[in-house]
Backbone as JSON, one array per atom type, in Angstrom:
{
  "sequence": "XXXXXXXXXXXXXXXXXXXXXXXXXXXXXXXXXXXXXXXXXXXXXXXXXXXXXXXXXXXXXXXXXXXXXXXXXXXXXXXXXXXXXXXXXXXXXXXXXXXXXXXXXXXXXXXXXXXXXXXXXXXXXXXXXXXXXXXXXXXXXXXXXXXX",
  "N": [[133.76, 163.55, 276.0], [132.09, 165.62, 274.2], [130.99, 163.61, 272.7], [129.34, 162.2, 274.4], [127.33, 164.1, 275.05], [126.37, 164.49, 272.34], [125.19, 161.99, 271.65], [123.25, 162.26, 273.72], [121.72, 164.3, 273.03], [120.76, 163.17, 270.48], [119.41, 160.89, 271.17], [117.24, 162.58, 272.72], [116.15, 163.93, 270.68], [115.17, 161.97, 269.02], [113.17, 160.63, 270.98], [111.34, 162.92, 271.39], [110.49, 163.35, 269.15], [109.02, 160.9, 268.48], [106.93, 160.92, 270.34], [105.61, 163.43, 270.02], [104.83, 162.6, 267.2], [103.39, 160.5, 267.74], [101.11, 161.52, 268.97], [99.76, 162.99, 267.32], [97.15, 164.46, 266.21], [95.94, 164.84, 263.68], [93.86, 163.88, 261.0], [94.5, 161.14, 258.65], [92.99, 159.71, 257.37], [90.49, 159.23, 255.13], [87.3, 160.35, 255.06], [83.82, 159.81, 254.19], [81.88, 162.44, 252.74], [79.12, 164.07, 253.78], [76.0, 163.37, 252.22], [73.08, 164.14, 249.9], [71.93, 162.08, 250.65], [72.15, 160.94, 253.32], [70.57, 160.67, 256.62], [69.42, 163.25, 258.7], [69.47, 164.5, 261.88], [68.42, 166.78, 264.07], [68.67, 168.43, 267.57], [68.88, 168.22, 271.22], [71.45, 167.39, 273.53], [71.94, 165.97, 276.44], [74.82, 165.63, 278.25], [76.04, 163.48, 280.98], [78.24, 162.85, 283.71], [79.67, 161.68, 286.56], [80.99, 163.74, 287.58], [80.38, 166.08, 285.84], [78.23, 167.65, 284.05], [76.58, 168.56, 280.99], [74.6, 170.3, 278.56], [73.68, 170.5, 275.54], [73.27, 171.82, 271.89], [72.73, 169.29, 269.33], [73.9, 167.94, 266.28], [73.39, 164.89, 264.43], [74.34, 163.18, 261.7], [74.2, 160.33, 259.25], [74.78, 157.58, 256.93], [73.79, 154.95, 255.42], [75.67, 153.48, 254.55], [76.83, 152.94, 257.18], [78.27, 155.14, 257.86], [79.64, 158.18, 259.89], [78.52, 161.19, 261.51], [78.9, 163.65, 264.16], [77.85, 166.57, 266.08], [78.31, 168.6, 268.92], [77.17, 171.35, 270.26], [77.73, 174.56, 272.0], [75.59, 177.0, 271.41], [75.59, 179.53, 268.6], [78.3, 178.85, 266.87], [80.08, 177.69, 268.37], [81.54, 175.03, 268.91], [81.65, 172.3, 270.78], [82.51, 169.54, 270.57], [83.46, 167.43, 267.84], [82.59, 164.62, 266.22], [83.63, 162.27, 263.75], [82.68, 159.11, 262.36], [83.73, 155.95, 261.03], [83.67, 152.19, 260.21], [85.75, 151.6, 260.92], [87.6, 153.44, 261.81], [88.31, 156.39, 263.57], [87.6, 160.09, 264.37], [87.94, 162.61, 266.76], [87.5, 165.94, 267.61], [87.61, 169.04, 269.22], [86.86, 171.09, 272.16], [85.7, 169.67, 274.25], [86.76, 167.35, 273.8], [88.68, 166.08, 274.97], [91.51, 166.65, 274.51], [91.36, 165.62, 271.82], [91.53, 163.22, 269.06], [92.38, 160.9, 266.83], [92.44, 157.84, 265.14], [92.27, 153.98, 264.48], [89.32, 152.56, 265.18], [89.44, 150.45, 266.87], [91.34, 151.18, 268.73], [90.71, 153.13, 270.4], [91.0, 155.71, 272.93], [90.4, 155.22, 276.35], [88.53, 157.65, 277.51], [86.98, 158.16, 275.64], [85.7, 156.12, 274.7], [82.88, 155.93, 275.15], [81.91, 158.01, 273.58], [82.16, 157.14, 271.05], [81.08, 154.48, 271.11], [78.32, 155.8, 270.59], [77.4, 155.97, 267.84], [76.7, 153.42, 266.88], [74.64, 152.75, 268.67], [72.86, 155.11, 267.74], [72.33, 155.13, 265.23], [71.16, 152.72, 264.73], [68.87, 153.27, 266.51], [67.64, 155.26, 265.07], [67.36, 154.74, 262.32], [65.66, 152.99, 262.44], [63.04, 153.82, 261.09], [60.78, 154.16, 262.98], [59.39, 156.5, 265.05], [61.8, 158.03, 266.77], [61.73, 159.99, 269.18], [63.49, 160.49, 271.43], [66.73, 159.25, 272.65], [68.28, 157.06, 274.73], [71.68, 156.67, 276.04], [73.9, 154.79, 277.76], [77.03, 154.41, 278.83], [79.29, 153.03, 281.05], [80.26, 155.27, 283.42], [79.02, 157.37, 282.28], [76.15, 159.32, 280.94], [74.32, 159.43, 278.08], [71.82, 161.4, 276.53], [69.41, 162.11, 274.36], [67.3, 164.28, 272.73], [65.43, 164.51, 270.06]],
  "CA": [[132.69, 164.39, 276.33], [131.1, 165.87, 273.08], [130.02, 162.47, 271.88], [128.2, 161.92, 275.39], [126.3, 165.32, 274.35], [125.71, 164.1, 270.72], [124.26, 160.99, 271.82], [121.85, 162.52, 274.32], [120.96, 165.01, 272.18], [120.12, 162.28, 269.33], [118.23, 160.18, 271.68], [116.35, 163.66, 273.05], [115.57, 164.43, 269.38], [114.34, 160.44, 268.78], [111.86, 160.26, 271.7], [110.63, 163.89, 271.33], [109.98, 163.06, 267.63], [108.09, 159.85, 268.57], [106.05, 161.53, 271.09], [105.09, 164.67, 268.92], [103.97, 162.15, 265.8], [102.37, 159.9, 268.3], [99.76, 162.37, 269.54], [99.18, 163.89, 266.22], [95.22, 164.43, 265.75], [95.49, 165.08, 262.54], [93.49, 162.34, 260.5], [94.9, 160.92, 257.35], [92.09, 158.78, 256.85], [89.72, 160.15, 254.15], [86.06, 160.08, 255.94], [83.04, 159.9, 253.09], [81.46, 163.57, 252.9], [77.81, 163.96, 253.77], [75.25, 163.79, 250.88], [71.64, 164.67, 250.31], [71.06, 160.35, 251.26], [72.49, 160.77, 254.61], [69.73, 160.94, 257.4], [70.33, 164.36, 259.43], [68.5, 164.83, 263.07], [68.88, 167.96, 265.16], [68.16, 168.34, 268.66], [69.95, 168.62, 272.09], [71.81, 166.52, 274.28], [72.17, 166.22, 278.0], [75.68, 164.57, 278.55], [76.2, 163.52, 282.39], [79.04, 162.11, 284.5], [79.2, 161.96, 288.26], [81.32, 165.53, 287.81], [80.02, 166.66, 284.56], [76.65, 167.77, 283.23], [76.55, 169.68, 279.75], [73.38, 170.12, 277.74], [74.37, 171.34, 274.11], [72.84, 171.59, 270.87], [73.57, 168.32, 268.59], [73.77, 167.55, 265.01], [73.74, 163.49, 263.89], [74.08, 162.7, 260.62], [74.46, 159.11, 259.16], [74.44, 157.32, 255.93], [73.03, 153.7, 254.64], [76.69, 152.19, 254.98], [77.23, 153.39, 258.49], [79.31, 156.51, 258.07], [78.46, 158.78, 260.92], [79.14, 162.44, 262.04], [77.9, 164.03, 265.34], [78.62, 167.73, 266.41], [77.81, 169.22, 270.01], [77.8, 172.67, 270.32], [76.97, 175.46, 273.07], [75.52, 178.14, 270.81], [76.1, 179.25, 267.31], [79.79, 178.91, 266.35], [80.84, 177.18, 269.44], [81.96, 173.26, 268.72], [82.22, 171.65, 271.75], [82.98, 168.12, 270.37], [83.23, 166.99, 266.82], [82.94, 163.22, 265.89], [83.23, 161.17, 262.48], [83.29, 157.83, 262.53], [83.09, 154.74, 259.97], [83.3, 151.07, 260.86], [87.03, 151.39, 261.47], [88.16, 154.86, 262.0], [87.4, 157.65, 264.12], [88.49, 161.51, 264.47], [87.25, 163.33, 267.31], [88.11, 166.74, 268.1], [86.78, 170.04, 270.15], [87.13, 171.32, 273.79], [84.92, 168.23, 275.11], [87.2, 166.1, 273.4], [90.16, 165.44, 275.79], [92.54, 167.06, 273.64], [91.54, 165.29, 270.53], [92.22, 161.91, 269.15], [92.33, 160.12, 265.6], [92.74, 156.57, 264.81], [91.19, 153.09, 264.72], [88.37, 152.43, 266.39], [89.76, 149.54, 268.05], [92.54, 151.6, 269.78], [90.23, 154.36, 271.12], [91.01, 156.01, 274.5], [89.56, 155.03, 277.33], [88.18, 158.7, 277.74], [86.26, 158.86, 274.62], [84.92, 154.86, 274.48], [81.13, 156.14, 275.46], [81.55, 158.95, 272.69], [82.46, 156.03, 270.12], [79.72, 153.9, 271.17], [76.74, 156.23, 270.02], [77.59, 155.35, 266.54], [76.04, 151.82, 266.47], [73.14, 153.14, 269.13], [71.85, 156.24, 266.94], [72.42, 154.52, 263.96], [70.49, 151.41, 265.25], [67.62, 153.66, 266.98], [67.19, 156.32, 264.71], [67.52, 154.22, 260.98], [64.71, 152.09, 262.21], [61.97, 154.43, 260.79], [60.03, 154.55, 264.1], [59.52, 157.94, 265.47], [62.52, 158.07, 267.95], [62.26, 161.74, 269.6], [64.4, 160.3, 272.8], [67.45, 158.3, 272.81], [69.26, 157.32, 275.85], [72.57, 155.68, 275.88], [74.62, 154.65, 279.11], [78.46, 153.43, 278.94], [79.99, 152.94, 282.0], [79.58, 156.26, 284.27], [78.51, 158.52, 281.35], [74.72, 159.08, 280.58], [74.16, 160.31, 277.03], [70.18, 161.61, 276.78], [69.12, 162.72, 273.32], [66.22, 164.72, 272.32], [65.22, 165.16, 268.41]],
  "C": [[131.54, 164.87, 275.44], [130.49, 164.93, 272.44], [129.28, 162.03, 273.14], [126.83, 163.07, 274.92], [125.4, 164.95, 273.25], [124.76, 163.04, 270.95], [123.07, 161.07, 272.79], [121.26, 163.34, 273.78], [120.19, 164.22, 271.04], [119.19, 161.58, 269.86], [116.91, 161.32, 272.24], [115.44, 163.73, 271.63], [114.27, 163.16, 269.08], [112.85, 160.38, 269.28], [110.98, 161.7, 271.59], [109.98, 163.91, 270.1], [108.78, 161.98, 267.73], [107.04, 160.23, 269.4], [104.97, 162.7, 270.29], [104.37, 163.78, 267.87], [103.15, 161.12, 266.63], [100.99, 160.25, 268.95], [99.25, 162.97, 268.67], [97.88, 163.41, 266.07], [94.88, 164.62, 264.65], [95.21, 163.86, 261.62], [94.14, 162.29, 258.8], [94.03, 160.37, 256.63], [90.87, 159.65, 256.08], [87.77, 159.3, 254.32], [85.12, 160.43, 254.29], [82.36, 161.78, 253.75], [79.74, 163.18, 252.79], [77.03, 164.38, 252.31], [73.67, 163.92, 251.07], [70.86, 162.93, 250.96], [71.43, 160.06, 252.44], [71.27, 161.06, 255.14], [70.3, 162.16, 258.33], [69.09, 164.4, 260.65], [69.58, 165.71, 263.56], [68.2, 167.84, 266.38], [68.9, 169.07, 269.75], [70.35, 167.32, 273.0], [72.21, 166.89, 275.66], [73.33, 164.88, 278.4], [76.06, 164.61, 279.99], [77.32, 162.14, 283.07], [78.82, 162.09, 285.72], [80.03, 163.64, 288.56], [80.88, 166.18, 286.62], [78.56, 166.78, 284.07], [76.94, 168.63, 282.26], [74.95, 169.29, 279.09], [73.95, 171.27, 276.53], [73.22, 170.98, 273.26], [73.49, 170.58, 270.11], [73.02, 167.99, 267.35], [74.23, 166.26, 264.95], [73.45, 163.86, 262.44], [74.66, 161.13, 260.34], [74.22, 158.69, 258.01], [74.38, 155.67, 256.05], [74.33, 152.88, 255.34], [77.45, 152.62, 256.36], [78.45, 154.43, 258.8], [78.32, 157.69, 258.94], [79.6, 160.25, 261.55], [78.18, 163.25, 263.07], [78.9, 165.09, 265.75], [77.74, 168.33, 267.78], [77.98, 170.34, 269.81], [76.93, 173.58, 271.26], [76.88, 176.79, 272.08], [76.05, 178.45, 269.4], [77.53, 179.69, 267.27], [80.7, 178.36, 267.35], [80.85, 175.95, 269.63], [82.46, 172.92, 269.87], [82.83, 170.06, 271.34], [82.63, 167.9, 268.77], [83.36, 165.87, 266.5], [82.48, 162.52, 264.4], [83.74, 160.02, 262.83], [82.89, 156.94, 261.46], [83.21, 153.52, 260.78], [84.71, 150.76, 261.44], [87.79, 152.07, 261.98], [87.41, 155.7, 262.3], [88.12, 158.76, 264.04], [87.27, 162.2, 265.52], [87.94, 164.56, 267.93], [87.14, 167.89, 268.97], [87.31, 170.18, 271.47], [86.71, 170.2, 274.23], [85.96, 167.11, 274.93], [88.38, 165.44, 273.97], [91.38, 165.65, 275.04], [92.34, 166.4, 272.19], [91.84, 164.06, 269.95], [91.76, 161.48, 267.71], [92.81, 158.82, 265.23], [92.31, 155.52, 264.67], [90.42, 152.94, 265.49], [88.52, 151.55, 267.78], [91.1, 149.93, 269.03], [92.29, 153.04, 270.53], [90.74, 154.47, 272.55], [90.18, 155.9, 275.44], [88.48, 155.94, 277.82], [87.16, 158.98, 276.58], [85.73, 157.37, 273.98], [83.79, 155.36, 274.03], [81.04, 156.76, 274.11], [81.39, 157.88, 271.42], [81.3, 155.18, 270.05], [78.23, 154.55, 270.6], [76.93, 156.04, 268.53], [76.44, 154.37, 266.25], [74.88, 152.05, 267.4], [72.38, 154.16, 268.26], [71.2, 155.65, 265.76], [71.13, 153.67, 264.01], [69.05, 152.05, 265.42], [67.06, 154.61, 265.9], [66.82, 155.37, 262.8], [66.18, 153.39, 260.68], [63.31, 152.47, 261.68], [60.84, 154.54, 261.85], [60.79, 156.18, 264.63], [60.19, 157.98, 266.59], [62.67, 159.9, 268.33], [63.33, 161.79, 270.76], [65.21, 159.24, 272.72], [68.51, 158.23, 274.11], [70.38, 156.19, 276.03], [73.68, 155.88, 277.13], [75.88, 153.81, 278.9], [79.17, 154.03, 280.0], [79.25, 154.13, 282.99], [79.15, 157.33, 283.69], [77.17, 157.92, 280.77], [74.52, 159.96, 279.14], [72.51, 160.29, 276.68], [69.99, 162.49, 275.5], [68.09, 162.92, 272.93], [66.08, 165.32, 271.01], [63.97, 165.82, 268.25]]
}
């Protein structure tokens, strides 16, 4: 009987450890830190789904090499979503991030795919040198409308 309890305990610890480490949102990836060469835009974001509408302040920063950072906040000190992304890796944090996530871009959870699609759209639109005051991006049932 003791052998059965020990086997169950070992399996329980092994499975629990797997789930705890698999759900980790601590990034081990070294993102580039913003420098004076990065472009910075500030403005507002209206995010809309069939069930949610959010309007918040937004800060977007990106480098010529494709490093990207986005922060959505609701007033001073209340960050709803923080996104850091490069060509291969991303990290999403905050109350609006569905629990947070970090990992390879190719493995992003479905509920965060729209957010990770913003990097390419915003860098393309904002880095063209044209005066882009409004950028609209639609991904599935999510609509992102930026006003800079």
